[in-house]
VOTIZA-735541 format. One record per residue: residue in one letter; x, y, z of N, C-alpha, C, O in turn. Coordinates in steps of 0.2 Angstrom, whole numbers, plus 5000, padded with zeros to 4 digits. Each point is the difference from the previous one (the first is absolute). Layout:
// residues N
aXYZXYZXYZXYZ...
//
This chain:
// residues 262
m506449105050499350045003500049954994500349964997f498550075004499650004994499850074997500150065002a499549914989499650015001499450035003499749965004l500050124996499350015003499549984995499450005002a500649984995499549974997499749904998500649994999v499249975000500149944998499349954997499550044999p500549935001499449994995499649975009500349975004q499050044997499749945005499749945000499449994998v501149985004500049925001499749965006499850045005g500049874995500150015007499349995002499650014996a500249985009499750015008499850035002500349995005q499150074997500050045006500549995008500449955000a499650075004500350025004500150045004500250064999s499549905009499950085004500550065002500550014998t499350015007500750055002500749985002499949965005g500650044994500549975005500150045002499750064998e500849925008500650055004500350055000499750044996a500749985006500650045002500250045005499750025004s500949984995500550025007500050054998499750024995q500750015008500050075004500650024993500349954999p499850114997500150024993500750025007499949995006q500850044990500650004999500150074996500050004994t500050075008500250054996500650024999500450025004r499849984989500850015000500250084993499749994995a500650055006500350084994500449984997500650005003a499549974990500550004996500150044995499649994994s500850065006500150084996499450015001499749995005q500250054989499150035002499649974998499450035000n500549904999499349955002500249995007500450015004e498949964995499949985011499649964998499650034997e500449915004499649905000499949985006500549995004a498649984998499850015005499949915000499450005000c500849945000499849945000500049965006500250015006g499449934991499849955006499749954998499950004994d500049925012500249964998499149974999499649995005a500450004988499150004999499949914999500449965000a498950045001500049944996499349964999499650015004i500349964989498949994998500149955002500549975000r499050005002499749945001499249984997499550035000g500749894998499349994998499949944998500449965001r498950034996500049914995500150034992499850044996d501149905004500050024992499449974993499449994999q501050024997499649974995500049915002499649974998a500750025004500049905003499550005006499949955004d499750114997499849995007500449965007499849975004r500850074992500549985010500150095004499850064998d500449925005500150045008500850024996500549975000s499350094997500750044997500250065005499550025004k501450014997499750055002500650044994499849974995a500750065003500750064998500050055005499550025003t501150014998500449995006500350064996500449994995f499650095006500850034995500150085006499950025006r500550024986500250065005499550064998499949994994l499850045008499850044994500250085005500050025006c500050014989500450084998499550024996499549974998a500750095004499550074999500650074999500350025005s499850024988500250024999500250084998499550014996t500750025004499850094999500850035001500449985004s499650074991500450074999499750065002500350065000g499249945001499650045000499550034996499650065001d500349884992499450034995499849975001499550015004r500549934994499649934998500249945005500650005003m498849954996500249945007500149954994499950004994y500549985011500149924996500049935006500150005006v499649944990499749965006500449954997500150014994n500249915008500249954998500349955005500250025005t499949924994500249935004500649974997500350004995s499949975013500649974996499949935005499549995004g501249964996500249975005499349954999499949985006a499549984991499649975000500149955003500649995001k498949975001500149925003499249985000499650035004c500349924992499549964998499749935003500249954997q499450055009499949915000499350035002499750065000s500049835001499649975001499949955006500349955000y499550065002499649935005499949944996499549984995v501149985008499749934996500649965007500550025002f498949924999500249975004500150015006500349955003l499550095001500050045006500550025001500250015005s500250024987500750035003499950074992499949994995w500450075008500350064994500349974993500650005001k499349984995500249994994500650084996499750055000d500849944998500150054994500149964995500149944999y499450164998500249994992500650045000500150065002d500649894994500750005002500450014993500650034998y498849954998500350004992500150075000500650035000s498650015000500250074999499250035004499649965002c500550114998499350035007500050095001500350035004y499350004989500150064996499350035004499449985000a500750085003499650025005500050094997500450055000g498949954997500150074995499450065003499949975006v499950074994499650075002499650004996500450014995e499050005002499749984997499350105003499850044996a500249965007499750065001500050035009499749975004w500750094998500150045003499450035005499749994995t500050035008499750045002500650055009500249965005l499950104996500350035007499550065003499750054997k500249915009499450045003500250025006500549975002k499150095002500150055006499550025003499650054999d500449905006499450015004499250004996499550035000g500849904994499349974999500050024994499949954996k500150115000500150024993500749994999500550005003d499149994986500849994996500350084999499850054999v500749945002500350064999500550004994500150054997a500049895001500850034992499749994998499649955000d500250094996499250034994500749994994500650025002s499349954992500349974994501049975003500550004996r499450005009500849965000500650085004500650014999v498850045003500450055001500350005010499849975005y500750064994500149985008499850045005500050064998p499749945008499550075000500450005008499650005005g501050004994500550065005500049945007499649955001p501050085005499649965004499949965006499750045004g500549924997499149985003500049935003500549994996t499549975006499549915003499550014997499650055001y500449904994499749964995499849925001500549975001k498950014998499849924998500250014992499950044996l500349915004500349974995499749944996500449965001t499250034995499649945001500049964994500450034997v499649935000500349964993499749945000499849975005t500150034987499649944997500749984997500450044998v499849865004500749994999499749944996499549975002t501050024993499849944997500349925001499449975001s500949995000500549965001500149944995499549974998r500850015001500049954994500949915001500649994999g498949975006500549985000500149934999499649964999r501250035000499949894994500749995004500550045001r499549895001500249935001500049974993499650004995y501149955009499949934996500049955003500549985004d498749984995500249965004499549935001499450004999g500949955003499849914995500050024992499649984996g501250085001500049974992499350034997499649994995a500450065009499550044996499950095004500049995006f499950064992499950075003499450015003499549974998s500350065007499550015004500150065001500550035003d498950024995499850075003499650025003499549985002s500750074999499350065007500050054997500550034997n499049995004499750084997499850025003499549985002l500750095002499350015003499950075002500349995005r499550064996499950104999499649995007499649965003g500650105000499750025006500250085001500150044996e499949975012500350055002500250015005499849955004a500850114999500550015001499750075005499450024998t501150015008499950065002500450015005499949975005i500650084994500650035003499950055003499550034998d500850005007500050124999500649974999500449955000v499350144999500750004992500150095006499650045002t501249974999500250085003500350054995500649995001f499250034996500550084996500150045002499550025001t501050025001500550085002500150034993500250065000v499749914995500550034995499550044996499549984998p500650125002499450034998499849984992500249964996e499250085005499649984992500550044995500350065003d499949934991500650014996499450004991500349974996h499350055003499650034993500450014996500550015002p499450014991500750014998499350064996499449975000k500550084997499450054997500349954995500449974998p498650074999500049984995500250034994499750054999p500849964997500050034997499650084995499649994995e500550075007499550044997499849994992500449994995p498950035005500049964991500250074998500050055003p500149954989500650044997499550054998499549994998k500850065001499750054999500050054992500550044998p499049964999500050024993500650044997500050065003t500349944994500650064999499850044997500350055002l499049964994499950054993499350025004499749975005s500050124992499750045004499550014991500449994995t499150025003499750054994499750045000499449975001s500550094998499250055000499950024993500349974995a499350075004499950004995499750075001499850035005t500050004986499750065001499550024991500049964995r499750085005499549984993499950094996499950055004e500349964989499950084999499849974993500349954998d499350095000499750004993500149904996500249994994g499649975010499649944996500849965001500249954997t500150085007501049965003499849985005499650015004v500849954996500049965007500750015003500250034995t500149975008500849995003500349965006500150015006v499949954990500149955007501050005003500549984996t499550035010500550035001500349925005499749985005v500949984992500349955005500650025004500450034996t499849965009500350045006500349935002499649975002n501150004997500549985007500050005005500550045001t499249945006500050055008500349914999499749974996g500550025005500749935002500450055005500250065001d500049865000501150005003500250004995500550045000r499349934995500649964993499750054995499650045000d501049944992499649984993499749974999500149945003d499450074994499449954996500549994991500450034997s499349865002500450034995499649974994500149984994r499150055011499749994991499349985002499849955003l500050114995499550025002499149984994500150014994v499549965008499649994995499150025002499749995005m500250044990499150055002499549964995500049984994f499650005010499449974997499350045000499750015006y500150024989499650035001499150004997499849954998n499950085002499149984997499650065001500350045004g499149994993499550014999499549985006499949945001i499950105003499449995005499250035001499850065000n500049915001498950005001500050044990499850054998g500549895000499550024994500550054993499950014994a500850015011500350044994500649934995500249945000a499950104996500249974993501049995003500350035005l500049934991500649995004500350074999500050014995p500350035009500650064998500650014995500349954998e499750085001500650004993500650015004500050065003a500549904997500550055003500550024995500249974996g499950105006500450064996500749945002500250045005d500149914995501049975002500049944998499849945002s500650084994500449934996500349955004500349954998r499550065008500449945005499049965001500049945003c499350094994499649955002499449974992499950024994h500049945011499849974993499249984998500049945002s499650064996499149955004500249934997500450004995w499349965008499849944999499449994995499650044998l500549864998499550024998499150014997499750014994d500249975014499450035000499950045003499450005003g501050064996499850064999499550055008499750055000k500749885005499250055007500950015004500150045005h500549924991500650015009500650024995500349994994g499750045008501150044998500749975008499949985006s500450034990500850005007500450034995499950024994c500650005012500550065000500649945000499849945001e500850084997500749975002500150075002500050054996l500349955012500250065000500750005000500250054997g500249895005500850014999499950015008499549995004g501250024997500350025007499650065003499650034996l500649975011499850055005500450025003500049955005d500650114998500449995006499550055005499650045000q500949935006499650035007499850075000500550045000g499149985000499750085001499750024993499650044998k500849935001499550044988499449974998499949944999s499850095000499350004994500249964993500649974998t498750035001499950014989499249995000499649975004t500150094990499650024999499749954995500449964998i499050035000499749994995499550014997499549965001l500350074995499450015000499349984995500149954997f499250085003499649964998499550014999499750015004k499949974988499650064999499349965002499849944998t499750105006499649955000499450085003500350065002a499249934997499350015000499549975009499550015003g501149954997499649955003500350015006500550045001a499249905003500749995005500449955000499949984994m500649995010500649964998500049965008499850035006s500449904993500450015006501049934995500249994995w500150005013500450004998500449925005499749985004s500850004995500449965006500650014997500049994994v500750025011500550004997500649945008500049995006s500349994989500249955004500950014998500250004994g500250005014500750004996500449945003499849944999d500750075005500449925001499949975005500249945001d499450105004499549985006499649945000499849965005d499950054985499249994998499649995004499649965002i500550115002499150055004499850034995500350024995d499049965006499950054993499950055006499949995006v500050074991499850065001499250034996500050004994n499550025009499550034993499750065002500050045004g499949964990499450085001499850014995500249964995t499250095004499550024994499950084998500250035005s499749994992500050094997499750055005499749995005p500450034993499550065003499450004998500049974995a499350075006499650014995499850004995499750055002p500049944990499950034997499950095002499950044996
//
């Protein structure tokens, strides 16, 4: 088998011929294969062709396309000459169509059915001739019909993480009390809170030894330590103005809040 992508080399070729494919299922993987060929003028303007086995496979999620058993030839002196030193044919690009429309978006398996598989193939043949190597590079398209019966089996994307914290606040006599609650399904080992004044208000004065103001005088932070599942902790701030805060825990999801209006 060969890799999906190869550098573009050689001359352009016309659309190749293909035989009827044969489909076989192996365990959870299903593969449809057919004999295919590209033919055209190579870089030395010789009539050349490459024949190969073309296969598409899927397990119900992604699709994969590759080649095997490549044979490279050029028409020289009224006969086809094999490039028997080496012959490589690799899939550069491919499309899967049904009723003339592309159906394999981002290489995702579209489900059971019969499709037209069209591949762009690059081939490179080499033979040892007259004391020197001779190469033939070719690029062209081949198409086969492929039929799949395996059902679609696309894994569900993981659910986005949910915040494990919530915050609430009350204001009374110039004091804002912020309550942080662990609403998640596990303990949090380290909570960090950042706070600042908003709407032109000065930095609130935290009445808590876990908090300190930054040197810029505009921001502060609190190292709140761990918080068990279902438990809460409170922080008191002296401020005549409005304030905002952001708290994060082990999941690194910020939970933001603002104080009630003065």
